[in-house]
KEZAGU-211668 format. One line per field, with one value per residue (C-alpha): residue number from 1; x, y, z. Coordinates in nm, 3 decimals. Layout:
# residues N
pos	NUM;...
east	X;...
north	Y;...
up	Z;...
***
This chain:
# residues 103
pos	1;2;3;4;5;6;7;8;9;10;11;12;13;14;15;16;17;18;19;20;21;22;23;24;25;26;27;28;29;30;31;32;33;34;35;36;37;38;39;40;41;42;43;44;45;46;47;48;49;50;51;52;53;54;55;56;57;58;59;60;61;62;63;64;65;66;67;68;69;70;71;72;73;74;75;76;77;78;79;80;81;82;83;84;85;86;87;88;89;90;91;92;93;94;95;96;97;98;99;100;101;102;103
east	6.943;6.613;6.587;6.930;6.835;6.501;6.692;6.930;6.698;6.365;6.167;5.897;5.547;5.707;5.934;6.249;6.494;6.540;6.926;6.908;6.695;6.931;7.236;7.059;7.052;7.387;7.338;7.277;7.548;7.799;7.686;7.695;8.056;8.163;7.996;8.180;8.525;8.499;8.192;8.351;8.641;8.407;8.173;8.468;8.612;8.265;8.255;8.601;8.533;8.223;8.399;8.677;8.415;8.267;8.566;8.657;8.317;8.325;8.687;8.581;8.276;8.478;8.736;8.462;8.286;8.611;8.664;8.309;8.349;8.697;8.666;8.715;8.952;8.783;8.872;8.973;8.750;8.906;8.739;8.544;8.523;8.248;8.273;7.979;8.050;7.788;7.669;7.656;7.305;7.336;7.145;7.140;6.743;6.717;6.765;6.538;6.750;6.626;6.731;6.880;7.140;7.257;7.277
north	16.022;16.030;16.410;16.466;16.249;16.444;16.787;16.669;16.515;16.631;16.933;17.161;17.189;17.422;17.164;17.339;17.110;17.225;17.206;17.428;17.670;17.659;17.741;18.020;18.193;18.381;18.364;17.978;17.931;18.086;17.910;17.581;17.630;17.759;17.459;17.228;17.377;17.437;17.255;16.936;17.111;17.354;17.067;16.856;17.148;17.236;16.868;16.848;17.159;17.034;16.695;16.869;17.076;16.767;16.600;16.901;16.918;16.538;16.559;16.854;16.650;16.338;16.551;16.721;16.401;16.246;16.556;16.515;16.163;16.164;15.990;16.253;16.190;15.948;15.969;15.650;15.530;15.383;15.048;15.007;14.663;14.580;14.285;14.149;13.872;13.639;13.674;13.348;13.287;13.353;13.027;12.746;12.717;13.058;12.974;13.259;13.540;13.887;14.166;14.362;14.062;14.122;14.497
up	4.515;4.339;4.398;4.222;3.926;3.905;3.917;3.656;3.409;3.498;3.359;3.457;3.288;3.032;2.934;3.058;3.249;3.601;3.545;3.248;3.459;3.739;3.509;3.338;3.675;3.750;4.131;4.141;3.879;4.121;4.423;4.237;4.113;4.467;4.633;4.370;4.427;4.818;4.947;5.059;5.233;5.420;5.530;5.653;5.826;6.032;6.094;6.250;6.445;6.605;6.675;6.859;7.065;7.166;7.258;7.460;7.649;7.712;7.866;8.089;8.189;8.272;8.471;8.661;8.734;8.861;9.105;9.249;9.283;9.435;9.776;10.060;10.344;10.598;10.952;11.098;11.360;11.663;11.724;12.042;12.199;12.430;12.649;12.815;13.084;13.167;13.527;13.697;13.861;14.235;14.299;14.061;14.106;13.957;13.597;13.471;13.309;13.324;13.087;13.383;13.430;13.083;13.074
***
């Protein structure tokens, strides 16, 4: 904001105000007039375009992510049941269990 204030009210070393200097140049005068008339609309249009492109890219990324993350069909495993029966020792005096008795 200070830069605009300096441009409007400030002057160079020769005492010529910056705004007067700009208005005396035909190219600068036309650019200022064009921007005054159409600048805001053009900036809004550009901003809307990029917002739209960002939204499209975001949606495409979300859809791609959903496709990659979709669970694939999983095969249903049949449950296998293992039953281990405890063997009775042949003689009660033999209380020690060996691994071969279990397996």
